[in-house]
C-alpha positions in Angstrom: -26.5 -12.5 7.9 -25.4 -15.0 5.2 -21.8 -14.8 4.2 -19.9 -15.7 1.0 -18.2 -18.7 2.6 -17.6 -21.6 0.1 -18.3 -19.3 -2.9 -15.7 -20.0 -5.7 -14.2 -17.1 -7.7 -13.3 -17.8 -11.3 -12.8 -21.5 -10.6 -9.7 -20.7 -8.7 -10.3 -19.2 -5.2 -12.7 -20.6 -2.7 -13.7 -18.1 0.0 -13.5 -19.5 3.5 -14.4 -17.0 6.1 -14.8 -13.3 6.6 -11.7 -11.9 8.4 -12.4 -8.2 8.3 -14.6 -5.3 7.3 -14.4 -1.6 6.8 -16.3 1.4 5.5 -16.1 0.4 1.9 -15.7 -3.4 1.8 -15.1 -6.7 3.5 -12.2 -9.1 3.5 -12.3 -12.9 3.2 -9.7 -15.5 3.5 -9.6 -17.8 0.4 -7.9 -21.0 -0.7 -6.3 -21.4 -4.1 -8.0 -24.6 -5.4 -4.9 -25.8 -7.4 -2.1 -25.1 -4.9 -3.9 -24.8 -1.5 -2.2 -21.5 -0.8 -4.2 -19.1 1.3 -5.0 -15.5 0.1 -6.9 -12.6 1.4 -9.6 -11.3 -1.0 -10.8 -7.7 -0.4 -14.3 -7.1 -1.8 -14.8 -3.4 -2.5 -18.2 -1.9 -2.9 -18.5 0.0 -6.1 -21.3 2.5 -5.6 -20.3 4.0 -2.2 -22.2 6.5 -0.2 -20.8 9.4 1.9 -23.5 8.8 4.4 -22.4 5.3 5.5 -22.2 2.0 3.7 -23.1 -0.6 6.2 -26.5 -1.3 4.6 -25.0 -1.1 1.2 -22.3 -3.6 2.1 -24.9 -6.1 3.3 -26.8 -5.6 0.1 -23.6 -6.1 -1.9 -22.8 -9.5 -0.2 -26.4 -10.6 -0.7 -26.3 -9.7 -4.4 -23.0 -11.5 -4.9 -24.3 -14.6 -3.0 -27.4 -14.6 -5.2 -25.2 -14.4 -8.3 -23.1 -17.3 -7.1 -26.0 -19.5 -6.1 -27.5 -19.0 -9.6 -24.3 -20.3 -11.0 -23.8 -23.4 -8.9 -21.8 -21.6 -6.2 -19.3 -20.0 -8.5 -18.7 -16.4 -9.6 -17.5 -15.6 -13.1 -15.7 -12.2 -12.9 -13.7 -10.2 -15.4 -10.0 -10.1 -14.8 -8.7 -6.6 -15.0 -5.2 -5.5 -16.2 -2.9 -4.6 -13.3 -0.9 -2.5 -15.7 -3.9 -0.4 -16.8 -5.0 0.1 -13.2 -1.5 1.2 -12.1 -1.2 3.6 -15.0 -4.7 5.1 -15.1 -6.5 3.9 -11.9 -6.0 7.1 -10.0 -8.7 8.6 -12.2 -11.2 6.2 -10.7 -12.3 6.7 -7.0 -12.8 2.9 -6.7 -9.4 1.9 -8.2 -7.3 4.8 -6.8 -6.2 2.9 -3.7 -5.3 -0.2 -5.8 -3.5 1.9 -8.4 -1.2 3.6 -5.8 -0.5 0.3 -4.0 0.4 -1.3 -7.4 3.1 1.3 -7.8 4.9 0.1 -4.7 3.7 -3.4 -3.9 6.9 -5.1 -5.2 8.7 -4.1 -2.0 8.9 -7.1 0.4 7.4 -5.0 3.3 4.4 -3.8 1.4 1.3 -5.9 0.8 1.3 -7.6 -2.6 -1.7 -7.6 -4.9 -2.0 -10.5 -7.4 -5.3 -10.2 -9.2 -8.1 -7.7 -9.5 -11.5 -9.0 -10.7 -14.6 -7.0 -11.7 -18.1 -8.0 -10.9 -21.2 -5.7 -11.3 -21.6 -4.8 -7.6 -17.9 -5.0 -6.5 -14.2 -5.3 -7.1 -12.3 -8.3 -5.9 -8.7 -7.8 -4.9 -6.5 -10.9 -4.3 -3.8 -10.2 -1.8 -1.3 -12.0 0.5 -2.9 -13.4 3.6 -1.3 -12.8 7.0 -3.1 -14.8 9.8 -0.8 -13.4 12.5 -2.9 -10.1 12.5 -1.7 -6.6 12.7 1.0 -4.7 14.6 -1.4 -3.2 17.1 -2.3 -6.6 18.5 1.3 -7.8 18.4 2.4 -4.7 20.4 -0.4 -4.5 22.9 -1.8 -8.0 23.3 1.2 -10.2 22.6 3.7 -7.6 23.8 6.2 -9.1 21.4 8.8 -6.3 21.5 9.0 -5.2 25.1 12.1 -7.2 25.9 14.0 -7.2 22.6 15.7 -4.0 21.4 17.2 -5.7 18.4 13.8 -6.9 17.2 12.5 -3.4 17.6 15.3 -2.1 15.4 14.7 -4.8 12.8 10.9 -4.2 12.5 11.1 -0.4 12.6 13.8 -0.3 9.9 11.6 -2.5 7.8 8.8 0.2 8.1 11.2 3.0 7.3 12.4 1.2 4.2 8.9 0.5 3.0 7.9 4.2 3.4 11.1 5.3 1.8 10.4 3.2 -1.2 6.8 4.6 -1.3 8.2 8.2 -1.3 10.7 7.3 -4.0 7.6 6.4 -6.2 5.8 9.6 -5.2 3.3 7.7 -3.0 2.6 9.1 0.4 0.7 6.7 2.7 -0.9 9.4 5.0 -2.4 6.8 7.4 0.5 4.9 9.0 -0.7 3.2 12.2 -0.2 -0.2 13.8 -3.7 -1.3 12.6 -2.6 -0.7 9.0 0.6 -2.8 9.4 0.4 -6.6 9.1 2.9 -8.9 10.8 4.3 -12.3 9.8 6.9 -14.8 11.1 6.0 -14.3 14.7 6.1 -10.5 14.6 9.5 -10.3 12.9 8.3 -9.2 9.5 6.3 -6.0 8.8 3.8 -5.6 5.9 2.5 -2.1 5.1 -1.1 -2.2 4.0 -4.2 0.0 3.4 -3.4 2.8 1.0 -6.9 4.2 1.1 -5.8 7.7 2.1 -2.5 7.7 0.1 -1.6 10.7 -2.0 0.8 11.5 -4.8 1.1 15.3 -4.2 4.5 16.3 -2.9 2.8 19.1 -0.8 -0.4 19.2 1.1 -2.6 22.2 1.9 -2.7 23.2 5.6 -6.5 22.8 5.7 -6.5 19.1 4.8 -7.0 16.7 7.6 -6.3 13.0 6.9 -5.1 10.1 9.0 -5.9 8.7 12.4 -5.8 11.0 15.4 -3.1 9.2 17.5 -0.7 9.2 14.5 -1.6 12.3 12.6 1.0 15.0 12.5 0.0 18.4 14.0 -0.2 20.2 10.6 -2.9 17.7 9.5 -5.0 18.3 12.7 -4.8 22.1 13.0 -4.4 24.7 10.3 -1.0 26.3 11.0 -1.3 29.1 8.4 -1.3 31.8 11.1 2.1 30.7 12.2 3.7 31.7 8.9 4.4 35.1 7.4 3.9 34.0 3.8 3.0 31.0 1.7 6.7 30.5 0.9 7.9 30.9 4.5 9.4 27.8 6.2 9.9 29.4 9.7 7.0 29.0 12.1 6.0 31.6 14.8 5.0 29.3 17.7 3.7 32.2 19.9 1.0 32.9 17.3 -0.3 29.4 17.5 -0.2 29.2 21.3 -1.8 32.6 21.7 -3.8 33.4 18.5 -3.7 37.0 17.4 -4.4 39.1 14.3 -0.9 38.5 13.0 0.0 35.9 10.4 -1.7 34.5 7.3 -5.3 33.8 7.0 -5.0 31.7 3.9 -3.7 28.1 3.5 0.0 27.3 3.2 1.6 24.1 1.9 3.6 21.5 3.8 5.7 18.6 2.5 3.4 15.5 2.5 6.3 13.2 3.4 6.7 15.0 6.8 3.4 13.5 7.9 4.6 10.0 7.3 7.8 10.7 9.3 5.7 11.9 12.2 3.6 8.8 12.2 6.7 6.6 12.2 8.0 8.4 15.3 4.8 7.7 17.2 5.0 4.0 16.1 8.6 3.9 17.5 7.2 5.1 20.8 4.6 2.3 20.6 7.2 -0.3 20.1 9.4 0.8 23.0 6.7 1.9 25.6 3.5 0.1 24.5 1.6 3.4 24.8 0.9 6.6 23.0 2.3 9.9 24.2 -0.9 11.9 23.7 -4.4 11.6 22.4 -3.7 13.8 19.4 -1.0 16.2 18.3 -3.2 19.3 18.8 -2.4 22.4 20.8 -5.8 21.8 22.4 -4.4 18.5 23.8 -3.0 19.3 27.3 -0.1 16.7 27.1 0.9 17.7 23.5 0.8 21.4 24.3 3.1 20.8 27.3 5.5 18.9 25.0 5.6 21.8 22.5 6.4 24.2 25.3 8.9 21.9 27.0 10.0 18.8 25.0 11.6 17.2 28.1 8.1 16.4 29.2 8.4 13.4 26.9 11.1 11.9 29.3 8.9 12.4 32.3 5.8 10.7 30.8 7.6 7.9 28.9 10.1 5.3 30.0 12.7 6.2 27.3 16.4 6.8 27.3 17.9 10.3 26.9 19.4 9.1 23.6 16.0 8.0 22.3 14.5 11.3 23.5 16.8 13.3 21.4 16.1 11.1 18.4 12.3 11.5 18.8 12.6 15.3 19.2 14.2 15.4 15.8 11.3 13.8 14.1 8.5 15.2 16.3 9.2 18.8 15.5 6.1 21.0 15.2 7.3 22.6 12.0 7.1 20.0 9.2 9.8 21.9 7.3 12.3 21.2 10.1 11.4 17.6 10.7 14.2 15.1 10.0 14.0 12.8 6.9 13.7 9.1 6.6 17.3 8.4 5.7 18.5 10.2 8.9 15.8 8.4 10.9 17.0 5.0 9.7 20.6 5.7 10.7 19.6 7.3 14.1 17.6 4.2 15.1 20.2 1.8 13.8 23.0 3.4 15.8 21.0 4.0 19.0 22.8 2.4 21.9 19.8 1.9 24.2 16.0 2.6 24.1 15.4 2.9 27.9 17.3 3.8 31.0 16.4 0.6 32.8 14.9 -2.8 32.1 15.4 -5.1 29.1 15.5 -2.3 26.6 18.4 -0.6 28.5 21.0 -3.1 27.2 23.5 -2.0 24.7 21.8 -2.5 21.3 24.4 -1.1 19.0 24.9 -3.2 15.9 28.3 -4.4 15.0 29.5 -3.5 11.6 29.8 -7.2 10.7 26.1 -7.7 11.5 24.7 -4.6 9.9 24.0 -6.5 6.7 21.1 -8.1 8.5 19.5 -4.7 8.7 20.1 -3.7 5.1 17.4 -2.4 2.8 15.2 -5.1 1.1 15.2 -5.4 -2.7 11.8 -5.1 -4.5 10.6 -8.4 -6.1 8.0 -9.1 -8.7 5.7 -11.2 -6.4 3.0 -11.4 -9.1 5.2 -13.3 -11.5 6.6 -15.5 -8.8 3.1 -16.3 -7.7 2.1 -17.3 -11.2 5.0 -19.7 -11.4 4.2 -21.2 -8.0 0.5 -21.6 -8.8 1.4 -23.1 -12.2 -0.6 -20.5 -14.1 2.3 -20.2 -16.6 1.9 -23.9 -17.4 -1.9 -24.1 -17.3 -3.5 -21.6 -19.7 -6.9 -20.2 -18.7 -8.5 -18.4 -21.6 -11.1 -16.6 -19.4 -8.2 -14.9 -17.7 -6.2 -13.6 -20.7 -4.8 -10.3 -19.7 -4.2 -8.2 -22.8 -2.5 -4.9 -22.3 -4.4 -2.1 -24.1 -4.3 1.7 -24.3 -7.8 3.1 -24.3 -8.8 6.7 -23.5 -10.6 6.9 -20.2 -14.2 8.3 -20.5 -14.5 12.0 -19.5 -18.0 11.7 -18.0 -18.6 9.4 -15.1 -22.0 8.3 -13.8 -22.8 5.4 -11.6 -20.0 2.9 -11.3 -20.6 -0.1 -13.7 -18.4 -2.4 -15.7 -14.7 -1.5 -15.3 -14.1 -2.7 -18.9 -16.1 0.3 -20.0 -13.4 2.5 -18.6 -10.6 0.6 -20.4 -9.3 -1.5 -17.5 -10.2 -5.0 -18.9 -11.3 -5.0 -22.5 -9.8 -7.9 -24.4 -9.5 -7.8 -28.2 -10.4 -10.9 -30.1 -7.2 -12.7 -31.1 -6.7 -12.9 -34.9 -4.4 -15.2 -37.0 -0.8 -14.0 -36.7 -1.5 -11.9 -33.6 1.9 -13.0 -32.2 3.8 -11.4 -35.0 1.7 -8.3 -35.1 2.6 -7.7 -31.4 6.2 -7.2 -32.6 5.7 -5.7 -36.1 2.5 -3.8 -36.0 0.1 -3.8 -39.0 1.9 -5.3 -42.0 5.3 -3.7 -41.1 8.6 -5.5 -41.4 10.2 -3.2 -38.8 10.7 -4.3 -35.2 8.1 -3.1 -32.7 9.0 0.4 -31.5 7.5 2.6 -28.9 8.1 4.5 -25.7 7.8 1.3 -23.6 9.5 -1.3 -26.0 11.8 -2.3 -23.2 9.0 -3.7 -21.1 6.6 -5.6 -23.4 4.3 -8.2 -21.9 2.8 -10.7 -24.2 0.0 -13.1 -23.2 -0.5 -16.0 -25.6 -3.4 -17.7 -23.9 -6.0 -18.9 -26.4 -4.4 -17.4 -29.6 -4.5 -19.2 -32.8 -2.3 -22.2 -33.7 0.4 -20.2 -35.3 1.3 -18.8 -31.9 0.0 -21.2 -29.4 1.9 -24.2 -30.8 5.3 -22.4 -30.7 7.6 -23.7 -28.1 9.3 -21.5 -25.5 12.6 -22.0 -27.2 11.4 -21.0 -30.7 9.6 -18.0 -29.1 12.9 -16.9 -27.5 14.5 -17.2 -30.9 11.8 -15.1 -32.6 12.2 -12.5 -29.9 15.9 -12.3 -30.6 15.4 -12.0 -34.3 12.9 -9.2 -33.9 15.3 -7.3 -31.7 13.2 -6.8 -28.6 15.5 -6.0 -25.7 13.2 -7.5 -23.0 10.1 -9.5 -22.9 8.2 -11.3 -20.3 6.4 -14.4 -21.7 3.5 -15.9 -19.8 2.3 -19.2 -21.2 
C-alpha cells in the first residue's frame, strides 16, 4: 500500500515514515522544513465505524495521497484553534481525546500537542516525537530498570506526578499501561500519551469496562454492585463476590474514577521491579488474582519483591476502590522505600537523602506550544494561512456525518478589518478597555491584519497594551 511519505503539510511539515497505527488513525514521523526538528503527526480518521476501520484507514490514506498529488505533493489544511478545541472539543467524538489532552499537556511528562489541522477526510495532530519508543519495550526488551532502584523511583514518580496533574484538571486517563507511555533520554524520562479513553467524570458506574486487561482495576472488569448494601455504601462484602448469593444490590453503584488510575500505576510499579505482570486480569475468575484476594501474601511468593514493597503494593491494590490509597501517599511511599527486593541489585538501600530529594521534586508545567513557536521562528515569520483567531461560536446541536471542523466553530477566521487591533481591546466603538470574564488571558494574533496594526513595533504594542489597561496579553507576531 502506498504511504504518505514525502507529502508536505501546509508548507511546513514533511512526512517521513509511518511509525504506528491504531484503530482510528496512523502516525507518521515528520520533519519541520524550517528548523529540521522532528515531530510525530497523528492522522485521525473522521468518519469512524464501530465495526472496524482497517479498510477505512486505507481509503483515508489513499484519499489524502490523491489530494496531495493533485497539489504538487502538498496538503493545504485548515489550522484549528487549540483554545476552542480545549474548551468545547469534548462535544465532538473526534476531538474529545485532543481536547482532554490539551487540558493537561503543559506538564513535562505528558505528550505535548502543537498544531491541529483539519482536512476533509482526517484530522492531523502535530506532537512531540520520541524515537526511543514506549515503556513496554524499555522494560521488557532493553531491561533498562532491572539493576537500578534509583532510576525506578525517578521514572515512577514522574508518572505519579503526571497523573496527579491530570486529576487536578479533572482528567482521568483510564488506560495507563506501558504501551501508552513514551520514553526519552535513554529511558530516564517518561511521557504519558494516548488519552483516547480518558474521562472527566469524578465517579464511574460499576458496569463500565474500560482499559487494558493487564492494568484494569477489578471494579472495571467485574460489576461489584452485589458486594455493596446501597449505592452510597463504601464498605464491600467480599464473601458475596467470592460466593454469589441473593444478597446485595442488583443495580449499579459508583466508584471514584481516580482509583482506577492508582491501580494501573501499582501494576506498572510491579512491571518496573519484576519485569512481569502478577496476573492476566484482576478478575475473581482469574485463579492467581482470586488467590491474592483471599491471601495477599501470595504476591510475595509469586514475585521477587521485598516485604516493604509488598506492604506498599497491598495499599494500592485493595479490592475496594474506596479504600485504595491516593497518589500523594503513593508518591511518598515509593520515595521513602528502602529496597524493592530481598536480593539482587534491587535489594540495595535506595533511600533518598534529604539533600538529594530535590532531584525527585514535582515538575512545573510549561507552555510548550509557545516555546515551540519561538524555536521554530513562527513568531518572526508570519504565515497568513495559519492565522489562529480566537472565536466564540455556538456548537451545532444536530450532528451528521463528520465534515469541516470550521462548521462546528473550531477554526472559522473572520476577515480582518481596518482598526481590528484596537477593536480587540475596545469593542465596537467603545472607549472603555476590553472587559470580560477572561480579560486576564487575551491572545491576539496580528498576522495579515491591515497596516494600522501590522506595522506597529513590539515596543509600541506593549505601550498600547499598557495604556488600554490589559493585565496580561500574549502577543504572537
